[in-house]
N, C-alpha and C positions, 0 to 999 in steps of 0.2 A: 504576720500573728495566729497564730490556729485562737480559737474559745470553745473555753468547756463552761457548766455547772457544778459544783459542789453543791450536792443538792447535801444539808443537815438537817436532824430534830427537829421544826423546830421550837419544842419546848424543852427545849432539854439549853435554859442560859443561864452559861455560870461562864465566868473569867479564863478558869481552864480552859475550855472547849474553845472560844474564844479564841485563845491564846494558838489552842491547837490548827483555828482553821485559819490565821495570820500566814502561821509556818505553810502550811501548806498553799497558799495563795502565794506570796515570798519563791515558796519555791518552784511553783508554775511560772512566775512572773522572769523568773531566771533563767527558764529554754522558752521561751518567747511564748508564752501561751499567757491567756486572758482568761483567771479563773471568778468565778462567781460567785460567792455564796446567795444558795437558795433556797428557804426553809422548808421544807415541807410540807408546811401549808398554806403553803404559797400559791405550790405547783400550776391548782385546780383556777388560781386567779391570775394564773399565766399561761397554760395553757387549754384552751375550750375545750368541754365533753366531744366534739366531733374532730377525729385529727382530717377528714377534709377539710375544714378552714382553721389549721392552722399555716402559719405563716410561715414557709421554709429558710428561708433565707435566716430570719430572727433565730432557726433552732442552732445551738453547741453542737458544735466535732466532735466533740464526747461530753458525759455524765461520771460522776467520778460519787457516787450513792459513800456519804460516810452517814447513812440513816442508814438502821438496822431493820426497817418493812421492809421486807421481802415481798408481800401482799402489793405496795404500792411500785417497789420497783416489775414483778413482771406485770404491773397492766400498763404503762407506760411500753415495756417490751410491746406485749401482745400487740397496743393502740402501733406497734411498725413506727414510735416518736419516737424512742433510742435503743440502739443496737443490743444483743445480749450480749457484743464478746466486748 
């Protein structure tokens, strides 16, 4: 089973957004992907500021950015934590 993160806006909390996230997680499960929802305001607590200290065994195989935070996406790509593709 593949592992992936669904990075969402940590400040948008509504029933409709949760419904969309549930659809995405369920669709991933049907395709043998373990998709974990991760609010963007928690990324810093999951991933250390120093990319050299990342436990690469816990790194997901891919990340779906559902949040429109382009600066955050660019930072994680630049730090070589997530692939740009």
